[in-house]
N, C-alpha and C positions, 0 to 999 in steps of 0.2 A: 495442617494443610500444606501441601507441597507448593513451593513457590513456582510461578509460571516459567515455562521454558522461553517464552517470547512476549513482548509487549507490542501490540498493534494499535495504531491510530487509525480508526476507520471512519471515513466521512461519507455519509449517505443520507439524503434528505427523506427517504421512505422508512418509516418507523419499523415496519413489518420486516423489511429486508435487513435493517440493522439488527433486529432481534435474531433473525435466523442465522445470519453470518456469525454473530457473536456466540450463538450456541454451537454451531459447527466448529468454529476455531477453538472454543472453550474445551471441546472433547479432545483437542490436541494439545491441551494444557497451555494454551495461549490466553493471555489476558488481553481482551479487546476493549479499548476505550473508544466508544462510538459517539459520534456527534452528528448533528444534522446541518450544521452551518460551517461555512468556510472560516468565519471569524473565530469560532470556538477551536477549530482545528489549528489555526495559526497560533492562537494563545496557548494551546496544550503543546504544540511542537516546540515553542520558545521555552516553555517552563519545564517539560519532562523529556525523558529519554526513551525513545521507542526503537524497536528493532525493524519495523516496517510501517510504511504509510500505505493504507488501502483506500483507494478513491473511487467515487462514482464520477462520471464525466458530465453529468447534468445536475447541477446544484443551483439553488436559488442565489441570484445575484452574481454568480461567477461560474466560469467553466472549470471543470476538473483540470483541464490543461493549465489554466492560469493558477490555480491552486497549486499544482505540481511545481510550477515555476517559482512561486512564492516559497514553497517548502524547501526547495532547492537552495534558496537564499538562507534559510534557517540552517539547513544541514545538508550539504551536497552529497553526503555518503550513505544516508539511509535509503535502503531500496524502496521503490514505489511500484505498486501493482494496481492497475486499473481494473475495476470490476463494474462493468457498465452495460447498459442495453444499447448504447451508441454503437452500432454494429458495422458502420461503413469503414472501409479500408482507410479513408482519410482520417476518421476519428482515431483509429489505431496509430497511424503514422504521426498525427500531431501529438498524441500522448507520448509516444516514444521519443520524438523530437524534443518534448518539454523536459526530458529527463527521467522518464519511467523505464523500468526494466521489464515490464510485462503488461499485457493487456488481455483480459479474459472477457468474453461477451456473455451477459446473462441470457438465459438461465444457464448455470453450470452445475453439475452434480457437486454436492458438498465436498466429496472426497477430492475431486479434482481441484477445487478451489483451495482446500487445505494442503494438498500436495505442492501446489505452486507457491503458496505462502511459505511453507516450510523449506522448499527448495531455495527460494531467494534468500531466506534468512540464513540458511546453512552456507550458501555460496558467499554471502556478505561476510559472515563470521570467519570462513576459511580465508578469504581475501584479507580481512583485517588481521589475522594472525600471521599471515605471511608477509604483508607489507608493513604492518604496524600501525601507528596512529595517523600516518600520512596516506591511508589507503584511499583508493579511487575506484569507483564503481564503473568507470568508463570501460574496464575490461570485462564487465559483466555482459554476457550475450543477451540480446533483446529476445523475448519470447514471441513466438508466432502462435497465436491462438485464434 
């Protein structure tokens, strides 16, 4: 079996959505570690290396924005993409201000989600190789979706 091209930590409280996104990204040879709680997401982020954090904005006990801030404390360099039904411009602005590089509003065609995930990972890897271990995603443009 081929090793995955990318490892993604996906935090989403809806089991059906977790399953669907895991399947869509799996077709792109991404290994998706999906969790329904922010506690598990933080534990996994501290214990393992990921290429991207994919977050819902509405989680039990915490907002996705707060989770993004906590993940930034764990690793400020891993790209963060929100995939959420929270569709107001203020939701998107808060997510981007918390350290995310992108925000997609559900529902999105699977191909579009996969393309954004792969684009962010590719951009992060290019930045890392150009800058070295002291890379910074502050130069990564914010997506407008």
